C-alpha positions as CSV (number, residue, x, y, z in Angstrom):
1,M,-62.1,12.1,-11.6
2,S,-65.1,10.6,-9.9
3,G,-65.9,6.9,-10.4
4,A,-63.8,4.1,-11.8
5,Y,-62.7,5.4,-15.2
6,S,-60.1,4.1,-17.6
7,I,-59.7,6.0,-20.9
8,K,-59.1,3.4,-23.6
9,A,-61.1,4.9,-26.4
10,F,-59.8,2.7,-29.2
11,T,-59.4,-0.6,-27.3
12,L,-61.6,-3.5,-28.4
13,L,-62.5,-4.4,-24.8
14,A,-65.2,-7.0,-24.5
15,C,-67.7,-6.9,-21.7
16,L,-69.9,-9.8,-20.8
17,C,-73.4,-8.6,-20.1
18,G,-76.3,-11.1,-19.9
19,G,-74.0,-13.7,-21.5
20,T,-73.3,-11.8,-24.7
21,A,-70.0,-10.3,-25.7
22,F,-69.9,-6.8,-27.2
23,A,-67.0,-4.9,-28.7
24,V,-66.5,-1.5,-27.0
25,N,-67.5,0.4,-30.2
26,H,-70.9,-1.4,-30.1
27,G,-71.5,-1.3,-26.4
28,G,-70.2,-0.9,-22.9
29,A,-71.0,-1.7,-19.3
30,Y,-72.2,1.0,-16.9
31,K,-72.9,0.7,-13.2
32,I,-74.9,3.4,-11.4
33,R,-73.6,4.1,-7.9
34,A,-76.5,5.6,-6.0
35,D,-74.3,5.6,-2.9
36,Q,-71.8,8.0,-4.5
37,P,-73.6,11.3,-5.1
38,Q,-71.6,14.1,-6.9
39,Q,-72.5,17.8,-7.5
40,V,-76.0,19.3,-7.5
41,I,-76.9,20.3,-11.1
42,K,-78.6,23.7,-10.7
43,G,-79.9,24.0,-14.2
44,L,-79.0,25.6,-17.5
45,G,-78.5,29.2,-18.7
46,F,-78.9,31.3,-21.9
47,E,-78.1,34.8,-23.1
48,I,-80.7,37.3,-24.4
49,Q,-80.0,39.9,-27.1
50,S,-82.2,42.6,-25.7
51,D,-80.6,45.3,-27.9
52,S,-78.9,45.7,-31.3
53,I,-75.6,44.4,-32.5
54,G,-74.3,44.5,-36.0
55,S,-74.0,41.4,-38.2
56,G,-70.7,39.6,-37.5
57,N,-70.7,41.3,-34.1
58,D,-69.7,44.5,-35.9
59,G,-70.8,47.6,-34.1
60,M,-73.8,48.5,-31.9
61,P,-76.3,50.4,-34.1
62,D,-78.7,53.0,-32.7
63,E,-81.5,51.2,-34.4
64,V,-83.4,49.0,-32.0
65,V,-83.4,45.3,-33.1
66,A,-84.1,43.4,-30.0
67,V,-85.8,40.5,-28.4
68,P,-88.4,40.2,-26.8
69,H,-89.0,43.7,-28.1
70,D,-89.6,42.9,-31.8
71,L,-91.9,39.9,-31.2
72,T,-95.7,40.2,-31.4
73,A,-97.5,39.6,-28.1
74,T,-98.5,36.1,-29.1
75,E,-94.9,35.3,-30.2
76,K,-93.5,36.6,-27.0
77,T,-95.6,34.3,-24.9
78,R,-94.7,31.3,-27.2
79,F,-91.0,32.2,-26.9
80,Y,-91.2,32.3,-23.1
81,Q,-93.2,29.0,-22.8
82,E,-91.8,26.9,-25.7
83,M,-88.1,27.8,-25.6
84,L,-87.2,29.5,-22.3
85,H,-89.2,27.4,-19.9
86,G,-86.8,25.0,-18.2
87,F,-83.8,27.3,-18.1
88,R,-82.7,28.6,-14.8
89,Y,-80.6,31.6,-15.7
90,A,-80.6,34.4,-18.3
91,R,-77.2,36.1,-18.9
92,L,-77.7,39.9,-19.2
93,A,-74.8,41.6,-21.0
94,M,-74.4,45.0,-19.3
95,G,-73.0,47.7,-21.6
96,L,-73.9,45.6,-24.7
97,Y,-77.5,44.3,-24.7
98,L,-78.4,46.7,-21.9
99,R,-76.6,49.9,-22.6
100,G,-78.6,53.0,-22.0
101,N,-77.1,55.6,-19.7
102,D,-78.1,58.3,-17.3
103,A,-77.2,61.9,-18.0
104,E,-73.7,61.6,-16.5
105,K,-73.1,58.2,-18.1
106,K,-72.3,56.7,-14.7
107,H,-75.1,54.2,-14.7
108,I,-76.6,51.7,-17.1
109,V,-80.3,51.9,-17.8
110,E,-82.7,50.8,-20.5
111,R,-82.0,52.4,-23.9
112,Y,-85.5,52.3,-25.3
113,P,-89.0,52.4,-23.7
114,G,-90.2,49.0,-22.5
115,Q,-86.9,47.2,-22.4
116,M,-87.1,46.5,-18.7
117,D,-90.7,45.6,-18.9
118,D,-89.9,43.0,-21.6
119,L,-87.1,41.5,-19.5
120,R,-89.3,41.3,-16.4
121,S,-92.2,39.6,-18.4
122,M,-89.7,37.2,-19.9
123,Q,-88.5,36.3,-16.4
124,Q,-92.0,35.9,-15.0
125,V,-93.6,33.9,-17.8
126,S,-90.7,31.6,-18.6
127,G,-90.1,30.8,-14.9
128,I,-86.4,31.4,-14.8
129,E,-84.9,31.9,-11.3
130,G,-83.1,35.1,-12.4
131,F,-80.4,36.9,-14.3
132,D,-76.7,36.4,-14.5
133,V,-75.7,40.1,-14.6
134,E,-72.3,40.6,-16.2
135,Y,-70.5,43.6,-17.7
136,W,-69.2,43.7,-21.3
137,S,-68.3,47.2,-20.3
138,P,-69.1,49.5,-17.4
139,A,-70.9,52.8,-18.1
140,P,-68.7,55.1,-20.1
141,F,-68.0,57.6,-17.3
142,W,-65.7,55.1,-15.6
143,K,-63.6,54.4,-18.7
144,Q,-60.7,56.0,-20.5
145,G,-62.2,57.4,-23.7
146,M,-65.7,57.7,-22.2
147,T,-67.0,54.9,-24.6
148,Y,-68.4,51.4,-24.4
149,Y,-66.0,50.4,-27.1
150,G,-62.6,49.1,-25.9
151,G,-60.3,50.8,-23.4
152,S,-60.1,50.2,-19.7
153,I,-61.2,51.9,-16.5
154,R,-59.8,55.4,-15.8
155,A,-58.1,54.7,-12.5
156,T,-57.5,52.2,-9.7
157,D,-57.0,54.4,-6.7
158,P,-59.2,53.8,-3.6
159,V,-61.4,56.8,-4.1
160,F,-62.2,55.9,-7.7
161,L,-62.7,52.2,-7.0
162,N,-65.1,52.9,-4.1
163,A,-67.2,55.2,-6.3
164,F,-67.0,52.7,-9.2
165,G,-68.2,49.9,-6.9
166,D,-71.1,52.0,-5.7
167,A,-72.2,52.7,-9.3
168,M,-72.2,49.0,-10.1
169,V,-74.3,48.3,-7.0
170,D,-76.7,51.1,-8.2
171,D,-77.0,49.3,-11.5
172,L,-78.2,46.2,-9.6
173,R,-80.6,48.3,-7.6
174,Y,-82.0,49.7,-10.9
175,L,-82.6,46.1,-12.2
176,Q,-84.2,45.1,-8.9
177,G,-86.4,48.3,-9.0
178,H,-87.8,47.0,-12.3
179,G,-88.6,43.6,-10.9
180,L,-85.6,41.6,-12.1
181,R,-84.3,38.9,-9.9
182,I,-80.5,38.7,-9.8
183,A,-79.1,35.2,-9.3
184,Q,-75.5,35.6,-10.5
185,W,-73.0,38.4,-11.0
186,G,-69.7,38.8,-12.9
187,L,-67.4,41.8,-13.2
188,Q,-66.3,41.5,-16.8
189,N,-66.8,39.3,-19.8
190,E,-63.5,38.2,-21.3
191,P,-61.2,40.7,-19.5
192,A,-58.1,39.4,-21.3
193,V,-59.3,40.1,-24.8
194,G,-57.6,43.5,-24.9
195,L,-54.3,42.0,-23.8
196,A,-54.4,39.6,-26.7
197,K,-55.2,42.5,-29.0
198,R,-52.1,44.4,-27.7
199,K,-49.8,41.4,-28.4
200,D,-51.2,40.9,-31.9
201,Q,-51.4,44.5,-32.9
202,K,-48.4,45.9,-30.9
203,R,-50.3,48.7,-29.4
204,D,-51.4,49.7,-25.9
205,P,-54.6,47.9,-24.9
206,L,-56.1,51.2,-23.8
207,D,-56.2,52.3,-27.4
208,A,-57.4,48.9,-28.8
209,K,-60.9,49.1,-30.3
210,Q,-63.4,46.2,-30.1
211,S,-66.2,46.1,-32.6
212,Y,-68.6,45.9,-29.6
213,A,-68.7,46.8,-26.0
214,S,-65.6,45.6,-24.0
215,C,-63.3,46.6,-21.2
216,F,-59.7,45.4,-20.8
217,Y,-58.2,44.5,-17.5
218,T,-54.8,43.3,-16.4
219,P,-55.1,40.5,-13.8
220,K,-53.8,42.9,-11.1
221,N,-56.4,45.5,-11.9
222,Y,-59.2,42.9,-12.3
223,A,-58.5,41.6,-8.8
224,A,-58.2,45.2,-7.4
225,V,-61.7,46.1,-8.7
226,L,-63.2,42.8,-7.5
227,K,-61.7,43.3,-4.0
228,V,-63.7,46.5,-3.7
229,V,-66.8,45.7,-5.7
230,A,-67.5,42.1,-4.7
231,P,-68.2,42.8,-1.0
232,K,-70.6,45.7,-2.0
233,V,-72.5,43.3,-4.3
234,R,-72.6,40.7,-1.5
235,A,-73.9,43.2,0.9
236,L,-76.8,44.0,-1.4
237,L,-77.4,40.4,-2.5
238,P,-76.2,38.0,0.2
239,D,-77.2,34.9,-1.8
240,V,-75.9,36.0,-5.2
241,H,-73.5,33.7,-7.0
242,I,-70.3,35.6,-7.9
243,H,-68.2,34.1,-10.6
244,A,-64.9,34.9,-12.3
245,P,-63.3,35.5,-14.8
246,S,-65.5,34.5,-17.7
247,W,-62.5,33.6,-19.7
248,D,-59.9,31.0,-18.5
249,G,-61.5,29.7,-15.4
250,P,-59.3,28.9,-12.3
251,A,-56.3,28.1,-14.4
252,G,-55.2,31.5,-15.7
253,P,-53.6,34.7,-14.4
254,F,-56.9,36.3,-13.3
255,A,-57.7,33.5,-10.9
256,A,-54.1,33.4,-9.8
257,E,-54.3,37.0,-8.9
258,I,-57.5,36.5,-6.9
259,R,-56.0,33.6,-5.0
260,K,-53.3,35.9,-3.6
261,D,-56.0,37.5,-1.5
262,P,-57.7,35.0,0.8
263,E,-60.5,37.5,1.7
264,L,-61.3,38.2,-2.0
265,L,-61.2,34.5,-2.7
266,K,-63.9,33.9,-0.2
267,N,-66.2,36.1,-2.3
268,I,-65.7,34.0,-5.5
269,D,-68.4,31.3,-5.7
270,G,-67.3,29.7,-9.0
271,W,-64.8,29.8,-11.9
272,T,-66.1,30.4,-15.4
273,W,-64.6,29.4,-18.7
274,H,-65.4,30.3,-22.3
275,Q,-65.1,27.2,-24.4
276,I,-66.8,28.5,-27.6
277,G,-67.5,25.5,-29.8
278,H,-64.6,23.3,-28.7
279,N,-64.8,19.6,-29.2
280,S,-66.5,17.9,-26.3
281,N,-63.5,15.5,-26.0
282,D,-61.6,18.4,-24.4
283,Q,-63.6,17.9,-21.2
284,I,-62.2,14.3,-21.0
285,D,-58.6,14.8,-22.3
286,L,-58.0,18.2,-20.7
287,R,-59.8,17.8,-17.4
288,E,-56.7,18.6,-15.4
289,K,-56.4,21.9,-17.3
290,Y,-60.0,22.9,-16.7
291,M,-59.9,22.0,-13.0
292,Q,-56.4,23.4,-12.2
293,G,-56.6,25.8,-9.3
294,A,-60.3,25.3,-8.6
295,D,-59.6,24.8,-4.9
296,G,-62.9,23.1,-4.4
297,K,-65.0,25.8,-6.0
298,P,-67.4,24.9,-8.9
299,V,-66.0,25.1,-12.5
300,Y,-68.3,25.7,-15.5
301,Q,-68.6,27.4,-18.8
302,N,-70.9,30.3,-19.3
303,E,-70.6,30.9,-23.1
304,F,-70.9,28.2,-25.8
305,E,-71.6,28.8,-29.5
306,Y,-70.1,28.1,-32.9
307,Q,-68.2,30.7,-34.8
308,P,-67.2,30.3,-38.4
309,W,-63.8,28.8,-37.7
310,D,-65.5,26.1,-35.5
311,A,-67.4,24.6,-38.5
312,K,-64.1,23.4,-39.8
313,K,-63.3,21.4,-36.7
314,I,-66.7,20.0,-35.6
315,A,-68.3,17.4,-37.8
316,S,-71.6,17.4,-36.0
317,P,-72.4,20.5,-33.9
318,F,-75.7,19.0,-32.9
319,M,-74.1,16.0,-31.2
320,N,-71.1,18.0,-30.0
321,T,-73.2,20.5,-28.1
322,G,-75.2,18.0,-26.1
323,Q,-72.1,16.0,-25.3
324,A,-70.2,19.1,-24.3
325,L,-73.0,19.8,-21.8
326,M,-72.9,16.3,-20.5
327,N,-69.1,16.1,-20.3
328,W,-68.8,19.4,-18.3
329,M,-71.1,17.9,-15.8
330,V,-69.5,14.4,-15.7
331,F,-65.8,15.3,-15.9
332,E,-65.7,18.8,-14.4
333,N,-68.6,18.4,-11.9
334,S,-70.2,21.5,-13.3
335,P,-73.4,22.8,-11.6
336,T,-74.6,24.6,-14.7
337,W,-73.9,25.2,-18.4
338,F,-74.7,28.2,-20.6
339,W,-75.6,28.4,-24.3
340,L,-74.9,31.9,-25.8
341,H,-78.1,33.2,-27.4
342,A,-81.7,32.2,-27.2
343,L,-82.6,34.1,-30.4
344,K,-80.6,36.0,-33.0
345,P,-82.2,38.1,-35.7
346,V,-82.3,36.9,-39.3
347,T,-80.1,39.8,-40.2
348,N,-77.1,38.5,-38.1
349,L,-75.2,36.2,-40.5
350,E,-73.5,34.4,-37.5
351,A,-76.9,33.4,-36.1
352,A,-76.8,29.8,-37.3
353,G,-73.9,29.0,-35.0
354,Y,-74.9,31.4,-32.2
355,S,-78.6,30.8,-31.6
356,L,-81.2,28.4,-30.5
357,G,-83.6,30.1,-32.8
358,Y,-84.2,33.1,-35.1
359,W,-86.5,36.1,-35.1
360,R,-87.6,38.5,-37.9
361,P,-87.4,42.2,-37.1
362,A,-89.6,44.8,-38.9
363,G,-88.5,46.8,-41.9
364,I,-86.8,46.2,-45.2
365,L,-83.9,43.8,-44.6
366,Q,-80.7,43.8,-46.7
367,K,-79.8,40.3,-45.3
368,N,-82.2,37.7,-44.3
369,L,-81.3,34.1,-43.2
370,R,-85.0,33.1,-43.0
371,P,-86.9,34.8,-45.8
372,N,-90.1,32.9,-45.1
373,L,-90.3,34.0,-41.4
374,K,-93.0,36.6,-40.7
375,V,-92.3,40.0,-39.1
376,G,-92.4,39.7,-35.3
377,H,-92.2,35.9,-35.4
378,W,-89.5,33.4,-34.4
379,E,-88.6,29.8,-35.1
380,F,-86.2,27.2,-33.7
381,N,-82.7,26.4,-35.0
382,P,-82.7,22.6,-34.8
383,Q,-78.9,22.2,-35.0
384,N,-78.5,23.9,-31.6
385,W,-82.0,23.7,-30.0
386,N,-82.5,20.0,-30.5
387,A,-79.2,19.3,-28.8
388,I,-80.3,20.8,-25.4
389,A,-84.1,20.6,-25.5
390,G,-84.2,17.2,-23.8
391,F,-82.0,18.4,-20.9
392,L,-84.4,21.3,-20.3
393,K,-87.4,19.0,-20.2
394,Y,-86.1,16.0,-18.3
395,L,-83.2,17.2,-16.1
396,P,-84.9,19.0,-13.1
397,W,-83.2,21.9,-11.3
398,D,-81.2,20.9,-8.2
399,S,-80.9,17.2,-9.3
400,T,-77.9,15.4,-7.8
401,R,-75.5,13.7,-10.3
402,L,-74.7,10.1,-9.5
403,T,-71.4,8.4,-10.1
404,V,-71.3,5.9,-13.0
405,E,-68.6,3.3,-13.2
406,E,-67.8,2.8,-16.9
407,S,-66.0,-0.2,-18.5
408,T,-64.5,2.3,-20.9
409,V,-64.7,6.1,-21.2
410,E,-65.8,6.7,-24.8
411,Y,-65.5,9.9,-26.7
412,D,-68.6,9.3,-28.9
413,Q,-70.9,7.9,-26.2
414,R,-71.8,9.4,-22.9
415,I,-74.0,8.7,-19.9
416,L,-75.2,11.2,-17.3
417,V,-77.3,10.0,-14.4
418,W,-79.1,12.0,-11.7
419,R,-81.6,11.8,-8.9
420,S,-84.1,14.6,-8.7
421,K,-85.0,16.4,-5.4
422,E,-88.0,14.1,-5.3
423,G,-85.7,11.1,-5.5
424,K,-86.6,10.1,-9.1
425,L,-83.9,8.6,-11.3
426,G,-83.0,10.1,-14.6
427,I,-80.5,8.9,-17.3
428,A,-79.3,10.8,-20.4
429,L,-77.5,8.9,-23.1
430,S,-75.8,10.1,-26.3
431,N,-74.3,8.3,-29.3
432,R,-72.2,10.5,-31.6
433,G,-71.0,7.4,-33.4
434,V,-71.9,6.0,-36.8
435,S,-73.5,2.7,-35.6
436,P,-75.9,1.8,-32.8
437,Y,-74.4,1.6,-29.3
438,T,-75.8,-0.5,-26.4
439,F,-75.5,0.8,-22.9
440,H,-75.6,-2.1,-20.5
441,V,-76.8,-0.3,-17.4
442,A,-76.7,-1.8,-13.9
443,G,-77.9,-0.3,-10.6
444,A,-81.1,1.4,-11.9
445,G,-82.9,0.0,-8.8
446,A,-85.7,-1.9,-10.6
447,K,-87.4,1.4,-11.5
448,T,-89.7,1.7,-14.4
449,L,-88.1,4.2,-16.8
450,V,-89.8,6.0,-19.7
451,G,-87.7,6.8,-22.7
452,H,-87.7,9.7,-25.2
453,R,-85.3,10.3,-28.1
454,Y,-84.0,13.6,-29.6
455,T,-82.3,13.9,-33.0
456,I,-81.6,16.9,-35.3
457,A,-84.8,16.0,-37.1
458,A,-87.2,15.0,-34.3
459,L,-87.9,16.0,-30.7
460,N,-89.2,13.9,-27.8
461,V,-89.9,10.7,-29.7
462,A,-91.6,8.2,-27.3
463,L,-89.7,5.0,-26.8
464,G,-91.9,3.1,-24.3
465,H,-90.6,2.0,-21.0
466,K,-88.0,-0.4,-19.4
467,S,-87.6,-1.8,-15.9
468,G,-85.2,-4.0,-14.0
469,Q,-82.0,-3.9,-12.0
470,E,-80.1,-4.2,-15.3
471,L,-81.1,-2.4,-18.5
472,D,-80.0,-2.8,-22.1
473,I,-80.6,0.5,-24.0
474,T,-79.5,0.7,-27.6
475,V,-79.1,4.2,-28.9
476,P,-79.0,4.9,-32.6
477,P,-76.3,7.0,-34.1
478,Q,-76.6,10.8,-33.8
479,S,-79.1,10.6,-31.0
480,F,-79.7,11.6,-27.4
481,E,-82.1,9.6,-25.2
482,F,-83.6,10.4,-21.8
483,W,-84.9,7.6,-19.5
484,T,-86.7,8.9,-16.5
485,A,-88.6,7.3,-13.6
486,R,-92.3,7.7,-13.6
């Protein structure tokens, strides 16, 4: 763990700052160490639902309910500029939200006219760097059962794997041919899900049926496919970031299998976890678990949302989301962090926990979470959007995180400090507690910092400015604040 940390969350430690004593639940001392830079924070990511999925993730209907497709021209532009601007990556779910096929069902293409045009326009107007292209399922030709639903690949012999790898590279060329920039690539979303289904249901994973696109891999088969495909992807895209396994990071059996092959390991640029609404305290308490086996490669999560069971465990999803983002970067040195969906349709009953906003498709709707929303329009979901909006606005791409020495590592209060490429200091603060909390910050370098506050009810509230080598910043409960150099 970087910096001088001591986890004493419930200790009434007093720290003398400016001659005044504060109990730890009301304040703490924080020293910025500009001489101890940590990881480069690349920027944030989101996922885009550019095709239909049933409510409750049940099924993949033929009806087109998709974004940006369903939005009016004006609402598309507003979506790109007001929500997506500031993100760096868009996660593209191959076989799920992009699931058309060629005649032989060997390649994934757009399923409805204009799908690729919409994705390209979204990329261009929002200003994202590019897409994180990851398979929920390869094209049906390559799978037992010839379907996107469930099952596994048909074979693992060298001839099959070589042809399979070529087809995946052709998928990337198709995306490039339609103007999409590819920044990241992953072989398979949640490759272990089928194995869990086998254990629970006592049946062969090849027969298990997911309610949406999926493909099951054993760790051995996962590594065997990667060994063939990853070099092909790298040859096409030398600078692409290849991550694995979109499930249990470096600590599980998929990463362990990869590490058996030093040449394959060289082609893995980062380890990805799915945390899915866990308490942000996990990044503190379970740091060793999340970093186990990382071997110096970046570790981050590329899917975060709240499912119905999460609501029973998380008292404040708004605060938990922002602090999860911060804690991944502070305790796991993560270079990025992904929310699941930018927008979900008002017909998807899980949308409140999954989305940064809602959109209203056309037609007569049997279910509608936002009855006052007009057809072709969208609106923010404050519970989730307000938690990350400040990071999109005030944390520039490629900023370098700075070490902060903390008098006590708190669960309900967090500090994240960075220096932008231009050398400007930025500080993000959070208070998940029930009373105001004062951050006594040293080492700011006598910079003038301008403050803004985010709550579940208000965005970007101006707080004036502060300057000096030492700063006292009192953050109200249930708030995030951003203090950035002019």
